[in-house]
C-alpha positions in Angstrom: 10.8 -20.0 8.4 7.6 -18.6 8.0 5.3 -15.8 9.5 3.0 -17.0 11.9 -0.5 -15.3 11.5 -1.2 -13.2 14.5 -5.0 -11.4 15.3 -4.8 -7.4 15.5 -5.6 -8.2 19.9 -2.9 -10.7 19.8 -0.3 -7.8 18.4 -1.6 -5.5 20.5 -0.6 -7.1 23.2 2.9 -8.8 21.2 3.7 -4.7 21.0 3.0 -3.8 24.9 5.3 -6.5 25.9 8.1 -4.8 23.2 7.3 -6.3 19.7 8.4 -3.9 17.0 5.3 -3.3 14.1 6.5 -2.6 10.8 4.0 -1.1 8.2 5.9 -2.1 5.2 3.2 -0.6 2.6 4.5 2.4 -0.1 5.3 6.0 1.3 2.2 7.6 0.3 -0.1 5.1 1.9 1.8 5.4 5.1 1.8 8.9 5.1 -1.6 9.2 4.8 -3.0 6.5 7.7 -1.0 3.9 10.3 -1.0 2.7 13.3 0.7 4.9 16.1 4.0 3.6 16.5 4.2 1.3 13.2 7.7 1.4 11.5 8.0 2.2 7.4 9.8 -0.1 6.5 8.7 -0.4 2.5 9.0 -4.6 1.7 11.8 -2.9 -1.0 14.0 -1.0 2.3 14.3 -4.4 4.2 15.1 -6.3 1.0 17.5 -3.9 0.8 19.2 -3.5 4.0 21.6 -5.7 5.9 19.9 -6.5 9.1 17.4 -4.0 9.2 16.0 -5.1 12.8 18.7 -6.3 14.6 17.8 -6.4 18.6 13.9 -7.1 17.9 12.6 -9.5 20.0 9.5 -9.9 17.4 8.3 -8.4 15.1 5.4 -8.3 13.2 4.3 -7.4 9.4 1.1 -5.1 8.1 0.0 -3.8 4.7 -2.8 -2.1 4.0 -5.2 -5.9 4.0 -2.8 -8.5 4.3 -2.1 -9.2 0.6 1.3 -7.8 0.2 2.5 -9.0 3.3 1.2 -12.7 2.6 3.3 -12.5 -0.1 6.1 -11.8 0.5 6.1 -13.3 3.8 9.2 -15.6 2.9 11.3 -12.5 2.4 9.9 -10.6 5.0 10.8 -13.8 7.5 14.6 -13.4 6.8 15.0 -10.1 7.3 14.7 -11.4 11.1 16.1 -13.8 13.5 13.5 -13.5 15.3 9.7 -14.5 16.0 8.5 -12.8 13.0 4.3 -12.4 12.9 1.6 -11.2 10.0 -0.9 -9.2 11.2 -4.5 -11.3 9.9 -6.0 -8.8 7.3 -4.0 -5.5 7.9 -4.3 -2.0 8.4 -7.9 -2.7 7.5 -8.2 -5.5 9.9 -6.5 -3.3 13.0 -8.8 -0.3 12.3 -12.0 -2.6 12.1 -10.8 -4.0 15.2 -11.6 -0.6 17.2 -7.6 -0.4 17.6 -6.6 3.2 17.1 -4.5 4.6 13.8 -3.0 7.9 12.9 -5.3 9.7 9.7 -3.6 12.6 7.9 -6.4 13.6 6.1 -4.4 16.7 4.3 -2.5 14.3 2.6 -2.9 13.4 -0.6 -4.8 9.5 -1.9 -2.3 6.6 -2.2 -1.1 6.4 -6.3 -3.0 3.8 -6.6 -6.4 4.9 -5.4 -5.5 7.5 -7.5 -4.6 5.4 -10.9 -7.8 3.7 -10.4 -10.2 6.7 -10.1 -8.4 8.1 -12.9 -8.5 5.3 -15.0 -12.0 4.7 -14.6 -13.4 8.4 -14.6 -12.4 8.6 -18.1 -13.4 4.9 -19.2 -16.9 5.7 -17.8 -16.3 9.5 -19.4 -15.6 7.8 -23.0 -18.2 5.5 -23.3 -21.0 8.0 -22.2 -19.7 10.6 -24.6 -19.3 7.7 -27.0 -23.3 6.8 -26.8 -23.9 11.1 -26.7 -22.1 12.7 -28.3 -19.8 10.6 -31.3 -18.7 6.7 -31.6 -15.5 7.8 -32.2 -15.1 8.9 -28.4 -15.3 5.6 -28.0 -11.7 5.2 -28.6 -11.0 7.1 -25.3 -11.6 4.4 -23.5 -9.8 1.8 -25.4 -6.8 4.0 -25.3 -6.8 4.0 -21.0 -7.7 0.1 -21.2 -4.8 -0.3 -23.4 -2.4 2.2 -21.2 -3.7 -0.2 -18.4 -2.8 -3.5 -20.2 0.3 -1.9 -21.2 1.1 -0.9 -17.2 0.6 -4.5 -15.9 2.7 -5.8 -18.5 5.7 -3.4 -18.5 5.2 -2.2 -14.7 5.7 1.7 -16.9 2.2 3.5 -16.1 2.4 6.5 -17.6 -0.8 8.3 -15.5 1.1 7.6 -12.9 3.5 9.4 -13.2 1.9 12.4 -14.8 -0.5 12.1 -11.1 3.1 12.2 -9.3 3.8 15.2 -10.9 0.3 17.2 -9.8 0.1 19.3 -7.5 -1.6 18.1 -4.4 0.8 14.8 -5.0 4.4 16.6 -4.3 3.9 17.6 -0.7 3.5 13.5 -0.3 7.0 13.1 -1.4 8.4 15.9 0.6 7.4 14.1 4.0 
């Protein structure tokens, strides 16, 4: 069984009829912003759970922009015995349609975004310092680039591990 794509407006109508909305994003993403009433069940949790959504009449899965849901569509469809849908464009499309979301700005930015900001800042700093102070400082950019390649190949990101331990991220893990 495959997931049928559904617009935010059609999804809202299904929700009013009793469908279950499932947010498959990571906990830090959900804590900062989510659709009101959505159940948080990361994709990894759904894969390991026995009948996680038994009894639902219809299920609508979503992520931030729709890509993660599409990539995991077969696995997600297999988690239910009812009609299963994917929200077109995910949370971003839901917001663009003017539908309500719950936002908690006191929660830290998603860890992935923190890594992107940190890595980008270090690369930019290395380039600026390499041109203005010493060419040896270009090595900073090279080091960060090598770290990103290693993270992509191995699945281990040292910067993400370091950022998880920062005081502003401890709150999200406790919630």
